[in-house]
C-alpha positions as CSV (number, residue, x, y, z in Angstrom):
1,M,5.8,-24.4,-20.5
2,R,8.0,-23.5,-17.5
3,V,10.3,-25.8,-15.6
4,D,11.0,-25.3,-11.9
5,V,14.7,-25.4,-11.0
6,L,15.1,-25.0,-7.3
7,G,12.4,-22.4,-6.9
8,V,12.8,-20.4,-10.2
9,A,10.6,-21.3,-13.1
10,F,12.4,-21.3,-16.5
11,D,10.8,-21.1,-19.9
12,N,11.7,-24.3,-21.8
13,V,12.9,-22.7,-25.0
14,T,15.7,-22.8,-27.6
15,M,17.7,-19.7,-28.5
16,D,15.6,-19.1,-31.6
17,E,12.3,-19.6,-29.7
18,A,13.4,-17.1,-27.0
19,A,14.4,-14.6,-29.7
20,D,11.1,-15.0,-31.5
21,R,9.2,-14.4,-28.2
22,A,11.3,-11.4,-27.4
23,L,10.7,-10.0,-30.8
24,A,6.9,-10.5,-30.4
25,M,7.0,-8.6,-27.1
26,L,8.4,-5.6,-28.9
27,E,5.1,-5.4,-30.8
28,E,3.0,-5.3,-27.7
29,D,2.1,-2.0,-26.1
30,R,3.2,-2.8,-22.5
31,P,6.4,-3.3,-20.7
32,H,7.9,-6.9,-20.6
33,L,10.8,-8.3,-18.5
34,V,13.2,-10.9,-19.8
35,A,15.3,-12.4,-17.0
36,T,18.5,-14.5,-17.5
37,P,19.2,-16.3,-14.3
38,N,22.3,-18.4,-13.6
39,P,22.8,-20.6,-10.5
40,E,24.0,-17.7,-8.5
41,I,20.9,-15.7,-9.3
42,V,18.7,-18.7,-8.5
43,Q,20.3,-19.0,-5.1
44,R,19.9,-15.2,-4.6
45,A,16.2,-15.5,-5.4
46,N,15.8,-18.2,-2.7
47,Q,17.1,-15.7,-0.2
48,D,15.1,-12.7,-1.4
49,P,11.3,-13.1,-1.6
50,E,10.9,-9.7,-3.5
51,F,13.3,-10.8,-6.1
52,A,11.8,-14.3,-6.4
53,G,8.4,-12.6,-7.0
54,I,9.7,-10.5,-9.8
55,L,11.2,-13.5,-11.5
56,A,8.0,-15.4,-11.2
57,K,6.1,-12.6,-13.0
58,A,8.8,-12.1,-15.7
59,D,7.5,-12.5,-19.2
60,L,10.4,-14.7,-20.2
61,V,13.0,-16.5,-18.0
62,V,15.9,-18.2,-19.8
63,P,18.7,-20.4,-18.3
64,D,21.9,-18.4,-18.6
65,G,24.2,-20.7,-16.8
66,V,25.2,-24.3,-17.6
67,G,24.6,-25.1,-14.0
68,V,20.9,-24.5,-14.5
69,I,20.9,-27.0,-17.4
70,Y,22.7,-29.6,-15.3
71,A,20.4,-29.1,-12.3
72,A,17.3,-29.4,-14.5
73,K,18.6,-32.8,-15.7
74,I,19.3,-34.0,-12.2
75,L,15.8,-33.0,-11.2
76,G,14.4,-35.1,-14.1
77,R,12.9,-32.2,-16.0
78,P,15.5,-31.2,-18.6
79,L,15.5,-27.9,-20.4
80,K,15.9,-27.7,-24.2
81,A,18.9,-25.5,-24.2
82,R,21.1,-23.0,-22.4
83,V,20.2,-19.5,-23.5
84,P,22.9,-17.1,-22.5
85,G,21.6,-13.6,-22.0
86,I,24.3,-12.0,-24.1
87,D,23.6,-14.4,-27.0
88,L,19.9,-13.7,-26.8
89,A,20.6,-10.0,-26.9
90,S,22.8,-10.4,-29.9
91,S,20.3,-12.5,-31.7
92,L,17.6,-9.9,-31.0
93,L,19.8,-7.0,-32.2
94,S,20.5,-8.8,-35.5
95,R,16.7,-9.0,-36.0
96,I,15.9,-5.4,-35.1
97,A,18.8,-3.7,-36.9
98,G,17.4,-1.6,-39.7
99,T,13.8,-1.8,-38.5
100,G,13.8,1.5,-36.6
101,K,13.4,-0.1,-33.2
102,R,15.2,1.9,-30.6
103,L,17.7,0.5,-28.1
104,F,18.7,2.1,-24.8
105,L,21.8,0.9,-22.9
106,L,21.8,1.2,-19.1
107,G,24.5,0.2,-16.8
108,A,28.3,-0.2,-16.1
109,A,30.8,2.5,-15.2
110,P,30.6,5.9,-16.8
111,G,31.7,5.8,-20.4
112,V,31.3,2.1,-20.9
113,A,27.8,2.3,-22.3
114,E,28.9,5.0,-24.8
115,Q,31.7,2.7,-26.1
116,A,29.2,-0.2,-26.2
117,A,26.9,1.9,-28.4
118,V,29.7,2.6,-30.8
119,N,30.6,-1.1,-31.0
120,L,27.0,-2.3,-31.4
121,R,26.3,0.2,-34.2
122,A,29.3,-1.1,-36.0
123,A,28.4,-4.7,-35.5
124,Y,24.7,-4.3,-36.5
125,P,24.4,-1.8,-39.3
126,G,21.2,0.1,-39.1
127,L,20.8,-0.4,-35.3
128,V,19.4,2.6,-33.6
129,V,20.9,3.3,-30.1
130,C,18.8,6.1,-28.9
131,G,20.5,6.7,-25.5
132,V,22.8,5.5,-22.8
133,H,23.1,5.9,-19.0
134,D,25.7,4.5,-16.6
135,G,24.8,2.3,-13.6
136,Y,26.0,4.7,-11.0
137,F,22.8,6.4,-9.8
138,Q,20.9,6.5,-6.6
139,E,17.4,7.3,-7.7
140,G,15.7,5.2,-10.4
141,G,13.1,7.8,-11.4
142,P,15.4,10.2,-13.3
143,V,16.9,7.3,-15.3
144,A,13.3,6.2,-16.2
145,E,12.7,9.7,-17.4
146,A,15.8,9.6,-19.6
147,V,14.7,6.3,-21.1
148,R,11.2,7.7,-21.8
149,A,12.7,10.9,-23.3
150,A,14.8,8.7,-25.7
151,R,11.6,6.9,-26.8
152,A,13.3,3.6,-26.4
153,D,11.6,0.3,-27.4
154,L,14.2,-2.0,-25.9
155,V,16.4,-1.5,-22.9
156,F,19.5,-3.6,-22.0
157,V,19.7,-3.2,-18.2
158,C,23.2,-4.2,-17.0
159,L,23.1,-3.4,-13.3
160,G,23.6,-6.9,-11.9
161,A,21.0,-9.1,-10.2
162,P,18.8,-8.3,-8.4
163,K,19.3,-4.6,-8.8
164,Q,18.5,-4.7,-12.5
165,E,15.3,-6.7,-12.2
166,K,14.1,-4.6,-9.2
167,W,14.7,-1.4,-11.3
168,I,12.7,-2.8,-14.2
169,A,9.9,-3.8,-11.9
170,A,9.8,-0.4,-10.3
171,N,10.4,1.8,-13.3
172,G,9.6,-0.2,-16.4
173,E,6.1,1.2,-17.0
174,A,7.2,4.8,-16.3
175,A,10.2,4.5,-18.6
176,G,7.9,3.6,-21.5
177,A,9.9,0.9,-23.3
178,R,8.3,-2.3,-24.3
179,L,11.1,-4.8,-23.6
180,Y,13.7,-4.8,-20.8
181,I,16.4,-7.5,-20.6
182,G,18.5,-7.9,-17.5
183,L,22.0,-8.6,-18.7
184,G,24.4,-8.3,-15.8
185,G,28.0,-7.7,-16.9
186,A,27.2,-7.8,-20.7
187,M,27.8,-4.1,-21.1
188,D,31.5,-4.6,-20.5
189,V,31.6,-7.3,-23.1
190,F,29.7,-5.1,-25.6
191,A,32.2,-2.3,-24.9
192,G,35.2,-4.6,-25.4
193,K,36.4,-4.2,-21.8
194,V,35.8,-7.9,-21.0
195,E,36.6,-10.7,-23.4
196,R,34.2,-13.6,-23.8
197,A,35.5,-17.1,-23.6
198,P,36.5,-18.7,-26.9
199,E,33.7,-20.4,-28.8
200,K,34.9,-23.9,-28.0
201,F,34.6,-23.1,-24.2
202,Q,31.1,-21.6,-24.9
203,R,30.0,-24.7,-26.8
204,L,31.1,-27.0,-24.0
205,G,29.5,-24.8,-21.3
206,L,32.9,-24.0,-19.8
207,E,32.9,-20.2,-19.9
208,W,33.0,-20.3,-16.1
209,L,36.4,-22.2,-16.3
210,Y,37.8,-19.7,-18.8
211,R,36.7,-16.8,-16.6
212,L,38.2,-18.4,-13.5
213,A,41.6,-18.8,-15.4
214,K,41.5,-15.2,-16.3
215,E,40.2,-14.0,-12.9
216,P,41.3,-16.4,-10.1
217,S,39.6,-14.0,-7.6
218,R,36.3,-15.5,-8.8
219,I,37.0,-18.8,-7.1
220,G,34.7,-17.9,-4.2
221,R,31.7,-17.6,-6.7
222,M,32.7,-20.6,-8.8
223,V,32.7,-23.0,-5.9
224,K,28.9,-22.3,-5.5
225,L,28.2,-24.3,-8.7
226,P,28.9,-27.8,-7.2
227,L,26.8,-26.8,-4.2
228,F,24.0,-25.8,-6.5
229,L,24.1,-29.2,-8.1
230,V,24.2,-30.9,-4.7
231,S,21.1,-28.9,-3.9
232,A,19.4,-30.2,-7.0
233,A,20.3,-33.8,-6.1
234,G,18.9,-33.3,-2.7
235,A,15.7,-31.9,-4.1
236,K,15.4,-34.9,-6.4
237,I,15.8,-37.3,-3.5
238,R,13.2,-35.4,-1.5
239,G,10.9,-35.5,-4.5
240,K,10.7,-31.7,-4.9
């Protein structure tokens, strides 16, 4: 069952349910897209019909940001849980490590994916990272060829929205993998270049506050969250 939150339909799943569904997709012989929208991405989709169409066709859409959870409650159709993309990715890696499933890392600055591969292999013994590619490219085709040559089953695409979802939509079939997950800036976290908020901030849904304290320059993006909730309240009043 999907829940519409300001024009983007989210799967109403827990973290375990999302991981189970993603794992099942790895057994199906066709490409699948997992999208992880936060409020900023929902707003972007409302301004970009092509992007909105890709999200509507995604095989799994999970609420990455706490703002999506709050907005769903305001709209009177609450979601079961927040499912951060990076946590979903980690849960999936713990399940495929040692199974022979092959992971490809795509995105971030040159050298970052390589370090992420080192860290992930250490964190998940038996994990097969079959290839990496940075996010600094102009043509998607050659990257798709690299993914196919690596015989990847799973690709973490960390190009930022909507670029990552549009690359998957355009190249997923040619690249030959079975599961693509758009993960924004997660590659920098996997590589140890960016520190996640402490667990207590994560539990309270306050990662945004921790990031703002670390990077005050993000204030322009953060002020969009209250506006997002105001939009949800307005939609509720209008009966949408």
